[in-house]
TORKOL-146777 format. One record per atom (N, C-alpha, C): residue number from 0; residue in one letter; atom name; x, y, z. Coordinates in steps of 0.2 Angstrom, whole numbers. Each point is the difference from the previous one (the first is absolute). Layout:
<nodes>
+-----+------+------+-------+-------+-------+
|  nr | rest | atom |    xx |    yy |    zz |
+-----+------+------+-------+-------+-------+
| NUM |    A |   CA |     X |     Y |     Z |
...
+-----+------+------+-------+-------+-------+
</nodes>
This chain:
<nodes>
+-----+------+------+-------+-------+-------+
|  nr | rest | atom |    xx |    yy |    zz |
+-----+------+------+-------+-------+-------+
|   0 |    X |    N |   139 |   223 |  -138 |
|   0 |    X |   CA |     2 |    -3 |    -6 |
|   0 |    X |    C |    -6 |    -1 |    -4 |
|   1 |    X |    N |     0 |     3 |    -6 |
|   1 |    X |   CA |    -6 |    -1 |    -5 |
|   1 |    X |    C |     1 |    -7 |    -4 |
|   2 |    X |    N |    -5 |    -2 |    -3 |
|   2 |    X |   CA |     1 |    -6 |    -4 |
|   2 |    X |    C |     4 |     1 |    -6 |
|   3 |    X |    N |     1 |     6 |    -2 |
|   3 |    X |   CA |     4 |     1 |    -6 |
|   3 |    X |    C |     8 |    -1 |     1 |
|   4 |    X |    N |     2 |     1 |     7 |
|   4 |    X |   CA |     7 |    -2 |     1 |
|   4 |    X |    C |     1 |    -5 |     5 |
|   5 |    X |    N |    -5 |    -4 |     1 |
|   5 |    X |   CA |     1 |    -6 |     5 |
|   5 |    X |    C |     4 |    -6 |    -4 |
|   6 |    X |    N |     3 |    -3 |     4 |
|   6 |    X |   CA |     4 |    -6 |    -3 |
|   6 |    X |    C |    -4 |    -7 |     3 |
|   7 |    X |    N |     0 |    -5 |    -4 |
|   7 |    X |   CA |    -3 |    -6 |     1 |
|   7 |    X |    C |     4 |    -4 |     5 |
|   8 |    X |    N |    -3 |    -1 |     6 |
|   8 |    X |   CA |     4 |    -4 |     5 |
|   8 |    X |    C |     1 |    -7 |    -3 |
|   9 |    X |    N |     5 |    -3 |     2 |
|   9 |    X |   CA |     2 |    -7 |    -1 |
|   9 |    X |    C |    -2 |    -4 |     6 |
|  10 |    X |    N |    -4 |    -5 |     0 |
|  10 |    X |   CA |    -2 |    -4 |     6 |
|  10 |    X |    C |     4 |    -6 |     0 |
|  11 |    X |    N |     4 |    -1 |     5 |
|  11 |    X |   CA |     4 |    -6 |     1 |
|  11 |    X |    C |     0 |    -3 |     7 |
|  12 |    X |    N |     1 |    -6 |     0 |
|  12 |    X |   CA |     0 |    -3 |     7 |
|  12 |    X |    C |    -6 |    -3 |     3 |
|  13 |    X |    N |    -6 |     0 |    -4 |
|  13 |    X |   CA |    -6 |    -2 |     3 |
|  13 |    X |    C |    -1 |    -7 |    -3 |
|  14 |    X |    N |    -2 |    -5 |     4 |
|  14 |    X |   CA |    -1 |    -7 |    -2 |
|  14 |    X |    C |    -8 |     0 |    -3 |
|  15 |    X |    N |    -4 |     2 |     4 |
|  15 |    X |   CA |    -7 |    -1 |    -2 |
|  15 |    X |    C |    -4 |     5 |     5 |
|  16 |    X |    N |    -5 |     3 |    -3 |
|  16 |    X |   CA |    -4 |     5 |     4 |
|  16 |    X |    C |    -7 |     0 |    -2 |
|  17 |    X |    N |    -5 |     2 |     4 |
|  17 |    X |   CA |    -7 |     0 |    -1 |
|  17 |    X |    C |    -3 |     7 |     3 |
|  18 |    X |    N |    -3 |     4 |    -4 |
|  18 |    X |   CA |    -2 |     6 |     3 |
|  18 |    X |    C |    -8 |     1 |    -2 |
|  19 |    X |    N |    -3 |     3 |     5 |
|  19 |    X |   CA |    -7 |     1 |     0 |
|  19 |    X |    C |    -1 |     7 |    -2 |
|  20 |    X |    N |    -3 |     2 |    -6 |
|  20 |    X |   CA |    -1 |     6 |    -2 |
|  20 |    X |    C |    -7 |     3 |     0 |
|  21 |    X |    N |    -2 |     6 |     0 |
|  21 |    X |   CA |    -6 |     3 |     0 |
|  21 |    X |    C |    -4 |    -1 |    -7 |
|  22 |    X |    N |     4 |     1 |    -5 |
|  22 |    X |   CA |    -3 |     0 |    -7 |
|  22 |    X |    C |     5 |    -4 |    -5 |
|  23 |    X |    N |    -2 |    -6 |    -1 |
|  23 |    X |   CA |     4 |    -4 |    -4 |
|  23 |    X |    C |     1 |     3 |    -7 |
|  24 |    X |    N |    -5 |     2 |    -3 |
|  24 |    X |   CA |     0 |     3 |    -7 |
|  24 |    X |    C |     5 |     6 |    -1 |
|  25 |    X |    N |     1 |     4 |     6 |
|  25 |    X |   CA |     5 |     6 |    -1 |
|  25 |    X |    C |     6 |    -3 |     3 |
|  26 |    X |    N |     1 |    -5 |     4 |
|  26 |    X |   CA |     6 |    -3 |     2 |
|  26 |    X |    C |     4 |    -3 |    -5 |
|  27 |    X |    N |    -3 |    -3 |    -5 |
|  27 |    X |   CA |     4 |    -4 |    -5 |
|  27 |    X |    C |     4 |     5 |    -4 |
|  28 |    X |    N |    -3 |     6 |    -2 |
|  28 |    X |   CA |     5 |     4 |    -4 |
|  28 |    X |    C |     5 |     3 |     4 |
|  29 |    X |    N |    -1 |     1 |     7 |
|  29 |    X |   CA |     5 |     3 |     4 |
|  29 |    X |    C |     6 |    -5 |     1 |
|  30 |    X |    N |    -2 |    -6 |     2 |
|  30 |    X |   CA |     6 |    -5 |     1 |
|  30 |    X |    C |     3 |    -2 |    -7 |
|  31 |    X |    N |    -3 |     0 |    -6 |
|  31 |    X |   CA |     3 |    -1 |    -6 |
|  31 |    X |    C |     3 |     6 |    -3 |
|  32 |    X |    N |    -3 |     6 |     0 |
|  32 |    X |   CA |     3 |     5 |    -4 |
|  32 |    X |    C |     4 |     5 |     5 |
|  33 |    X |    N |    -1 |     1 |     6 |
|  33 |    X |   CA |     4 |     4 |     4 |
|  33 |    X |    C |     6 |    -4 |     4 |
|  34 |    X |    N |    -2 |    -6 |     3 |
|  34 |    X |   CA |     5 |    -4 |     3 |
|  34 |    X |    C |     4 |    -4 |    -5 |
|  35 |    X |    N |    -3 |    -2 |    -6 |
|  35 |    X |   CA |     4 |    -3 |    -5 |
|  35 |    X |    C |     0 |    -8 |     1 |
|  36 |    X |    N |    -5 |    -2 |     4 |
|  36 |    X |   CA |    -1 |    -8 |     1 |
|  36 |    X |    C |    -3 |    -2 |    -7 |
|  37 |    X |    N |     2 |    -6 |    -1 |
|  37 |    X |   CA |    -3 |    -4 |    -6 |
|  37 |    X |    C |    -6 |    -3 |     1 |
|  38 |    X |    N |    -6 |     2 |    -3 |
|  38 |    X |   CA |    -6 |    -2 |     1 |
|  38 |    X |    C |    -1 |    -8 |    -3 |
|  39 |    X |    N |    -2 |    -4 |     5 |
|  39 |    X |   CA |    -1 |    -7 |    -2 |
|  39 |    X |    C |    -7 |    -2 |    -2 |
|  40 |    X |    N |    -4 |     1 |     5 |
|  40 |    X |   CA |    -7 |    -2 |    -1 |
|  40 |    X |    C |    -5 |     4 |     4 |
|  41 |    X |    N |    -6 |     0 |    -2 |
|  41 |    X |   CA |    -6 |     3 |     4 |
|  41 |    X |    C |    -5 |    -5 |     1 |
|  42 |    X |    N |    -3 |    -2 |     5 |
|  42 |    X |   CA |    -6 |    -4 |     1 |
|  42 |    X |    C |    -6 |     4 |     4 |
|  43 |    X |    N |    -4 |     4 |    -5 |
|  43 |    X |   CA |    -5 |     4 |     3 |
|  43 |    X |    C |    -5 |    -3 |     5 |
|  44 |    X |    N |    -1 |    -6 |    -1 |
|  44 |    X |   CA |    -5 |    -4 |     4 |
|  44 |    X |    C |     3 |    -1 |     7 |
|  45 |    X |    N |     6 |     0 |     1 |
|  45 |    X |   CA |     4 |    -1 |     6 |
|  45 |    X |    C |     2 |     7 |     3 |
|  46 |    X |    N |    -1 |     5 |    -4 |
|  46 |    X |   CA |     3 |     7 |     1 |
|  46 |    X |    C |     7 |     0 |     2 |
|  47 |    X |    N |     4 |    -3 |    -5 |
|  47 |    X |   CA |     7 |    -1 |     2 |
|  47 |    X |    C |     4 |     1 |    -7 |
|  48 |    X |    N |     6 |     3 |     1 |
|  48 |    X |   CA |     5 |     1 |    -6 |
|  48 |    X |    C |     7 |    -3 |     2 |
|  49 |    X |    N |     3 |    -2 |    -5 |
|  49 |    X |   CA |     7 |    -3 |     2 |
|  49 |    X |    C |     5 |     4 |    -5 |
|  50 |    X |    N |     6 |     1 |     3 |
|  50 |    X |   CA |     5 |     4 |    -3 |
|  50 |    X |    C |     7 |    -4 |     1 |
|  51 |    X |    N |     5 |     1 |    -4 |
|  51 |    X |   CA |     6 |    -2 |     1 |
|  51 |    X |    C |     5 |     6 |     2 |
|  52 |    X |    N |     4 |    -1 |     5 |
|  52 |    X |   CA |     5 |     5 |     2 |
|  52 |    X |    C |     7 |    -2 |    -2 |
|  53 |    X |    N |     5 |     3 |     2 |
|  53 |    X |   CA |     7 |    -2 |    -2 |
|  53 |    X |    C |     1 |    -7 |     1 |
|  54 |    X |    N |     3 |    -3 |    -4 |
|  54 |    X |   CA |     2 |    -7 |     0 |
|  54 |    X |    C |    -6 |    -5 |     0 |
|  55 |    X |    N |    -6 |     2 |    -3 |
|  55 |    X |   CA |    -6 |    -4 |    -1 |
|  55 |    X |    C |    -3 |    -1 |     7 |
|  56 |    X |    N |     1 |     4 |     5 |
|  56 |    X |   CA |    -3 |     0 |     7 |
|  56 |    X |    C |    -8 |     1 |    -1 |
|  57 |    X |    N |    -4 |    -5 |     2 |
|  57 |    X |   CA |    -7 |     1 |     0 |
|  57 |    X |    C |    -3 |     5 |     5 |
|  58 |    X |    N |    -4 |     4 |    -2 |
|  58 |    X |   CA |    -4 |     5 |     4 |
|  58 |    X |    C |    -7 |     0 |    -2 |
|  59 |    X |    N |    -4 |     1 |     5 |
|  59 |    X |   CA |    -7 |     1 |    -2 |
|  59 |    X |    C |    -3 |     6 |     3 |
|  60 |    X |    N |    -6 |     2 |    -3 |
|  60 |    X |   CA |    -4 |     6 |     3 |
|  60 |    X |    C |    -7 |    -3 |     0 |
|  61 |    X |    N |    -3 |     0 |     6 |
|  61 |    X |   CA |    -7 |    -2 |     0 |
|  61 |    X |    C |    -5 |     6 |     2 |
|  62 |    X |    N |    -5 |     0 |    -3 |
|  62 |    X |   CA |    -5 |     5 |     2 |
|  62 |    X |    C |    -4 |    -1 |     7 |
|  63 |    X |    N |    -2 |     5 |     3 |
|  63 |    X |   CA |    -4 |    -2 |     6 |
|  63 |    X |    C |    -6 |    -4 |    -2 |
|  64 |    X |    N |    -2 |    -4 |     5 |
|  64 |    X |   CA |    -6 |    -4 |    -1 |
|  64 |    X |    C |    -6 |     4 |    -2 |
|  65 |    X |    N |    -4 |    -3 |    -4 |
|  65 |    X |   CA |    -6 |     4 |    -2 |
|  65 |    X |    C |    -5 |     1 |     6 |
|  66 |    X |    N |    -3 |     6 |     1 |
|  66 |    X |   CA |    -5 |     1 |     6 |
|  66 |    X |    C |    -5 |    -5 |     0 |
|  67 |    X |    N |    -3 |    -2 |     6 |
|  67 |    X |   CA |    -5 |    -5 |     0 |
|  67 |    X |    C |    -6 |     3 |    -3 |
|  68 |    X |    N |    -5 |    -4 |    -3 |
|  68 |    X |   CA |    -6 |     3 |    -3 |
|  68 |    X |    C |    -5 |     3 |     5 |
+-----+------+------+-------+-------+-------+
</nodes>
């Protein structure tokens, strides 16, 4: 299936979820533009972003911890 004929999935039935992602900056457009989650806020200093799913369900994506110096 190509992106041209893909349908946007409707996420339903999740109360709350937290996901660890490899790259927060590329994950935000994926969850917002591809999955259709409503972007709520980003806190770069905490490496975390928040989204709303169906029925205002809170979801978050957090970047991997920064490598030790």
